[in-house]
ROGU-710188 format. One record per residue (C-alpha): residue number from 0; x negated, y, z negated. Coordinates in pm, whole numbers, padded with zeros to 5 digits, always signed. Layout:
ROGU-710188
  num      xx      yy      zz
  NUM       X       Y       Z
...
***
This chain:
ROGU-710188
  num      xx      yy      zz
    0  -01593  -03084  +04240
    1  -01368  -02920  +04001
    2  -00983  -02982  +03997
    3  -00818  -02700  +03824
    4  -00449  -02813  +03624
    5  -00193  -02620  +03526
    6  -00260  -02677  +03139
    7  -00034  -02720  +02841
    8  -00003  -02369  +02698
    9  +00219  -02461  +02412
   10  +00505  -02239  +02284
   11  +00751  -02448  +02516
   12  +00590  -02331  +02804
   13  +00588  -02670  +03033
   14  +00667  -02498  +03383
   15  +00693  -02161  +03596
   16  +00698  -02030  +03945
   17  +00377  -01967  +04140
   18  +00422  -01574  +04162
   19  +00123  -01539  +04402
   20  -00187  -01717  +04537
   21  -00486  -01514  +04576
   22  -00718  -01759  +04793
   23  -00702  -01976  +05087
   24  -00871  -02307  +05160
   25  -01230  -02236  +05279
   26  -01258  -01890  +05054
   27  -01552  -01836  +04847
   28  -01481  -01765  +04461
   29  -01686  -01664  +04178
   30  -01616  -01751  +03819
   31  -01331  -01558  +03682
   32  -01174  -01449  +04012
   33  -00785  -01487  +03951
   34  -00700  -01768  +04199
   35  -00323  -01797  +04080
   36  -00063  -01583  +03894
   37  +00231  -01830  +03712
   38  +00573  -01651  +03591
   39  +00673  -01822  +03293
   40  +00998  -01714  +03070
   41  +00755  -01585  +02824
   42  +00459  -01454  +03025
   43  +00288  -01435  +03355
   44  +00003  -01636  +03333
   45  -00318  -01551  +03544
   46  -00532  -01878  +03604
   47  -00903  -01774  +03672
   48  -01161  -01972  +03844
   49  -01355  -02174  +03633
   50  -01679  -02191  +03828
   51  -01850  -02044  +04162
   52  -01764  -02216  +04445
   53  -01542  -02275  +04770
   54  -01162  -02394  +04737
   55  -01143  -02706  +04888
   56  -00788  -02797  +04818
   57  -00449  -02593  +04726
   58  -00215  -02766  +04557
   59  +00056  -02479  +04476
   60  +00248  -02197  +04718
   61  +00393  -01921  +04639
   62  +00756  -01956  +04529
   63  +00740  -02312  +04433
   64  +00756  -02454  +04091
   65  +00460  -02596  +03905
   66  +00457  -02815  +03560
   67  +00190  -02868  +03309
   68  -00067  -03130  +03466
   69  +00010  -03056  +03819
   70  -00315  -02944  +04066
   71  -00345  -02560  +04163
   72  -00690  -02610  +04324
   73  -01002  -02799  +04361
   74  -01308  -02603  +04365
   75  -01632  -02769  +04519
   76  -02042  -02773  +04617
   77  -02143  -02424  +04508
   78  -02281  -02558  +04144
   79  -02577  -02731  +04179
   80  -02696  -02971  +03899
   81  -02924  -02752  +03743
   82  -02645  -02538  +03655
   83  -02459  -02792  +03512
   84  -02758  -02901  +03316
   85  -02766  -02521  +03206
   86  -02406  -02505  +03063
   87  -02457  -02832  +02909
   88  -02756  -02678  +02702
   89  -02539  -02414  +02613
   90  -02239  -02585  +02490
   91  -02493  -02784  +02261
   92  -02620  -02476  +02102
   93  -02241  -02402  +01997
   94  -02179  -02142  +02275
   95  -01820  -02164  +02333
   96  -01745  -01842  +02473
   97  -01791  -01938  +02834
   98  -01556  -02263  +02832
   99  -01234  -02103  +02697
  100  -01095  -02252  +03004
  101  -01263  -02562  +03025
  102  -00932  -02738  +02892
  103  -00795  -02685  +03241
  104  -01061  -02844  +03404
  105  -01133  -03176  +03527
  106  -01470  -03254  +03660
  107  -01497  -03541  +03961
  108  -01856  -03678  +04051
  109  -01980  -03935  +04298
  110  -02295  -03944  +04111
  111  -02364  -04329  +03963
  112  -02572  -04193  +03711
  113  -02325  -03937  +03600
  114  -02043  -04242  +03619
  115  -02268  -04433  +03390
  116  -02263  -04192  +03124
  117  -01909  -04134  +03138
  118  -01915  -04540  +03082
  119  -02081  -04519  +02808
  120  -01871  -04246  +02654
  121  -01686  -04487  +02400
  122  -02052  -04520  +02209
  123  -02156  -04188  +02238
  124  -01968  -03884  +02172
  125  -02025  -03572  +02332
  126  -01972  -03258  +02192
  127  -02159  -03005  +01978
  128  -02230  -02963  +01622
  129  -01996  -02699  +01583
  130  -01691  -02918  +01703
  131  -01819  -03189  +01476
  132  -01854  -02992  +01167
  133  -01502  -02859  +01273
  134  -01348  -03220  +01265
  135  -01482  -03307  +00976
  136  -01347  -03020  +00781
  137  -00991  -03131  +00907
  138  -01039  -03497  +00881
  139  -01019  -03586  +01242
  140  -01189  -03874  +01382
  141  -01352  -03778  +01700
  142  -01304  -04106  +01857
  143  -00924  -04020  +01903
  144  -00935  -03735  +02075
  145  -00981  -03648  +02439
  146  -01247  -03436  +02570
  147  -01171  -03197  +02867
  148  -01535  -03048  +02922
  149  -01839  -03172  +03144
  150  -01851  -03547  +03099
  151  -01566  -03577  +02879
  152  -01725  -03390  +02617
  153  -01482  -03259  +02340
  154  -01457  -02892  +02332
  155  -01301  -02674  +02011
  156  -00988  -02653  +02245
  157  -00953  -03011  +02221
  158  -00963  -03088  +01871
  159  -00741  -02790  +01809
  160  -00466  -02922  +02053
  161  -00494  -03281  +01871
  162  -00430  -03103  +01535
  163  -00144  -02931  +01655
  164  -00006  -03261  +01821
  165  -00052  -03432  +01480
  166  +00157  -03146  +01309
  167  +00438  -03188  +01575
  168  +00442  -03549  +01531
  169  +00500  -03541  +01177
  170  +00840  -03408  +01262
  171  +00918  -03703  +01532
  172  +01108  -03958  +01268
  173  +01324  -03707  +01132
  174  +01388  -03574  +01515
  175  +01483  -03953  +01595
  176  +01768  -03958  +01309
  177  +01917  -03680  +01464
  178  +01934  -03810  +01803
  179  +02287  -04030  +01777
  180  +02453  -03659  +01617
  181  +02318  -03493  +01924
  182  +02464  -03769  +02172
  183  +02787  -03710  +01958
  184  +02766  -03313  +01996
  185  +02700  -03356  +02423
  186  +03037  -03565  +02451
  187  +03241  -03308  +02312
  188  +03509  -03224  +02566
  189  +03617  -02846  +02629
  190  +03808  -02905  +02930
  191  +04137  -02781  +02735
  192  +03980  -02436  +02699
  193  +03997  -02154  +02932
  194  +03618  -02109  +02908
  195  +03312  -02019  +03136
  196  +02988  -02231  +03125
  197  +02652  -02039  +03116
  198  +02314  -02220  +03179
  199  +02050  -02128  +02919
  200  +01739  -01986  +03033
  201  +01427  -02190  +02994
  202  +01323  -01963  +02720
  203  +01632  -01987  +02521
  204  +01558  -02377  +02557
  205  +01223  -02301  +02390
  206  +01385  -02147  +02111
  207  +01648  -02374  +02070
  208  +01367  -02680  +02056
  209  +01159  -02453  +01813
  210  +01443  -02379  +01592
  211  +01537  -02789  +01618
  212  +01156  -02876  +01477
  213  +01151  -02593  +01232
  214  +01489  -02717  +01102
  215  +01412  -03111  +01073
  216  +01062  -03046  +00962
  217  +01125  -02788  +00687
  218  +01282  -02784  +00348
  219  +01322  -02360  +00363
  220  +01447  -02141  +00071
  221  +01442  -01769  +00119
  222  +01388  -01483  -00188
  223  +01498  -01176  -00165
  224  +01375  -00839  -00282
  225  +01350  -00451  -00287
  226  +01083  -00250  -00336
  227  +01067  +00140  -00397
  228  +00828  +00250  -00146
  229  +00789  +00669  -00204
  230  +00435  +00615  -00229
  231  +00415  +00469  +00137
  232  +00611  +00732  +00280
  233  +00420  +01017  +00141
  234  +00100  +00788  +00265
  235  +00216  +00787  +00598
  236  +00292  +01152  +00627
  237  -00074  +01226  +00538
  238  -00208  +00956  +00787
  239  +00019  +01030  +01097
  240  -00160  +01298  +01176
  241  -00488  +01128  +01213
  242  -00246  +00885  +01398
  243  -00136  +01117  +01623
  244  -00488  +01280  +01688
  245  -00574  +00955  +01870
  246  -00231  +00905  +02044
  247  -00123  +00612  +01814
  248  +00238  +00582  +01690
  249  +00253  +00527  +01366
  250  +00530  +00303  +01256
  251  +00606  +00170  +00856
  252  +00530  -00177  +00994
  253  +00159  -00116  +01051
  254  +00112  -00083  +00656
  255  +00331  -00377  +00596
  256  +00114  -00597  +00816
  257  -00196  -00390  +00657
  258  -00056  -00506  +00281
  259  +00062  -00873  +00402
  260  -00312  -00930  +00534
  261  -00453  -00876  +00218
  262  -00197  -01040  +00006
  263  -00257  -01385  +00248
  264  -00625  -01354  +00139
  265  -00509  -01412  -00231
  266  -00252  -01622  -00155
  267  -00393  -01853  +00102
  268  -00121  -02115  +00085
  269  +00140  -01898  +00286
  270  -00121  -01890  +00569
  271  -00132  -02278  +00586
  272  +00032  -02585  +00757
  273  +00181  -02914  +00619
  274  +00047  -03236  +00770
  275  +00299  -03482  +00643
  276  +00138  -03770  +00820
  277  -00194  -03723  +00637
  278  -00050  -03580  +00328
  279  -00248  -03228  +00372
  280  -00251  -02882  +00344
  281  -00436  -02724  +00598
  282  -00523  -02377  +00494
  283  -00605  -02147  +00773
  284  -00930  -01924  +00757
  285  -00805  -01673  +01024
  286  -00511  -01467  +00979
  287  -00319  -01447  +01311
  288  -00057  -01237  +01240
  289  +00284  -01302  +01473
  290  +00524  -01031  +01484
  291  +00875  -01120  +01623
  292  +00956  -00927  +01939
  293  +01332  -00891  +02061
  294  +01310  -00894  +02440
  295  +01612  -00895  +02724
  296  +01548  -01293  +02747
  297  +01502  -01352  +02366
  298  +01262  -01349  +02113
  299  +00920  -01399  +02131
  300  +00647  -01398  +01878
  301  +00299  -01304  +01972
  302  +00050  -01282  +01725
  303  -00275  -01030  +01630
  304  -00573  -01257  +01593
  305  -00787  -01213  +01313
  306  -00554  -00926  +01180
  307  -00727  -00926  +00835
  308  -01018  -00749  +00995
  309  -00822  -00411  +01161
  310  -00767  -00089  +00933
  311  -00401  +00076  +00945
  312  -00484  +00234  +01256
  313  -00599  -00052  +01475
  314  -00308  -00241  +01332
  315  -00069  +00004  +01465
  316  -00219  +00058  +01818
  317  -00260  -00330  +01835
  318  +00124  -00372  +01753
  319  +00223  -00110  +02033
  320  +00005  -00302  +02293
  321  +00138  -00649  +02218
  322  +00485  -00530  +02167
  323  +00514  -00349  +02517
  324  +00299  -00640  +02683
  325  +00557  -00881  +02562
  326  +00875  -00708  +02634
  327  +00708  -00641  +03005
  328  +00629  -01032  +03031
  329  +00238  -00952  +03085
  330  +00121  -01059  +02714
  331  -00139  -01329  +02769
  332  -00081  -01690  +02625
  333  -00336  -01697  +02407
  334  -00157  -01391  +02207
  335  +00136  -01626  +02209
  336  -00090  -01915  +02070
  337  -00227  -02028  +01683
  338  +00004  -01782  +01457
  339  -00054  -01840  +01091
  340  +00225  -01628  +00953
  341  +00513  -01430  +01135
  342  +00698  -01081  +01007
  343  +01020  -01018  +01163
  344  +01180  -00664  +01147
  345  +01570  -00689  +01163
  346  +01561  -00367  +00970
  347  +01561  -00221  +01326
  348  +01900  -00333  +01388
  349  +02025  -00200  +01075
  350  +02050  -00504  +00906
  351  +01933  -00534  +00507
  352  +01873  -00896  +00442
  353  +01876  -01196  +00622
  354  +01729  -01565  +00615
  355  +01445  -01590  +00855
  356  +01361  -01956  +01031
  357  +00994  -01999  +00963
  358  +00792  -02042  +01295
  359  +00669  -02389  +01259
  360  +00409  -02523  +01201
  361  +00377  -02217  +00986
  362  +00496  -02230  +00616
  363  +00620  -01851  +00565
  364  +00794  -01578  +00726
  365  +00895  -01252  +00587
  366  +01207  -01062  +00729
  367  +01188  -00657  +00672
  368  +01532  -00469  +00633
  369  +01586  -00112  +00729
  370  +01520  +00143  +00440
  371  +01802  +00222  +00246
  372  +01813  +00530  -00011
  373  +01963  +00416  -00359
  374  +01972  +00526  -00709
  375  +01731  +00323  -00941
  376  +01608  +00369  -01277
  377  +01266  +00446  -01356
  378  +01108  +00541  -01696
  379  +01484  +00586  -01807
  380  +01579  +00834  -01544
  381  +01795  +00754  -01281
  382  +01639  +00874  -00933
  383  +01727  +00838  -00567
  384  +01420  +00590  -00390
  385  +01370  +00477  -00049
  386  +01391  +00115  -00107
  387  +01274  -00150  +00137
  388  +01433  -00475  +00152
  389  +01214  -00788  +00184
  390  +01327  -01160  +00256
  391  +01068  -01419  +00233
  392  +01142  -01765  +00375
  393  +00913  -02012  +00228
  394  +00874  -02400  +00304
  395  +00948  -02550  -00033
  396  +00773  -02893  +00031
  397  +00458  -02704  -00046
  398  +00556  -02372  -00192
  399  +00727  -02291  -00525
  400  +00978  -02010  -00569
  401  +00761  -01903  -00861
  402  +00487  -01829  -00604
  403  +00701  -01680  -00379
  404  +00797  -01467  -00654
  405  +00422  -01367  -00706
  406  +00360  -01331  -00346
  407  +00651  -01049  -00326
  408  +00524  -00868  -00645
  409  +00169  -00854  -00544
  410  +00293  -00749  -00190
  411  +00475  -00481  -00350
  412  +00168  -00355  -00565
  413  -00070  -00338  -00245
  414  +00214  -00159  -00002
  415  +00228  +00087  -00272
  416  -00139  +00143  -00323
  417  -00277  +00133  +00031
  418  -00534  +00372  +00111
***
């Protein structure tokens, strides 16, 4: 028997509306079948069946609100013990691809042998060598991690969730200090004004909470610069023929993204998080590039996983897809989680400079302004050049201004020499 719950997907999403229920009690389902679609402020999330089986209980109805931890469905009786053992064996070998949804599953048994194993979980940590290695590198004691897999097995997602919670908890002391100030603001009386009261959306509330966390946890400073991109413009014209032949919209952002991932490899501190609880900097090996997308409902930041492994045209294509999915609220939850560095393009609105706010727990964000033509001095001559304004906000607790300057200088060199 498996109980599927609406999981904590992060990004401020803790509730939603059940848009569609695809099966009823007694229906047979196969692993991967979509059971329910939940509408949230950022995405429409499809919840798949984690196993083959029969729906024995439904905990949701179309049109109802659902919150994190609510039971979605119970699936039973078509998985045999041999299949469970096979799944266990595969997990022990470090194969986690089939367990991506396991963080949403709670397993129930009546078998005394299995219950005895669960009772012994305090003495024996059930996990894979891969997860043990991951926890060791992060300095995490697995005794403190709650496992969501079979028999309480600790999965990769459990370790990642524990790490993220630790990062967010590092801001709790600062947040408590601001409670009194916030209560004072809430008591303000506006009755003497001719005003209109507008209830904010769940998305706006989520954005507000994320901004407060960033403000309270980070010591930001913003560095401004502008760079000559005449070489980049010429290169884009050459590559645009190939892009057009493949039906790819080739914007300057794709080139900026490519240059950034190269620089992040050379300056990994910009692709990190700071854990104040343990006084540790966590350098992230993966580069998941966040792209701030302006939607009708507010700002959403999906990210492109492993962006450093893509070429310019691949980045351009993925950028087009992810922006469209986000504006249509079809972006997957996975694309909203675990970003490592963010780019925001306020130049699309004609703005030149800004002071972008870091997407906590990241440590830096790059703002892109609108390209402007202006006279500059180059090799003792005045020329009209295409200048790209840059606004780099860094977490000054762990990144110095000099490092930010070197980062921008190297970015300019790479951007103008892409091939």
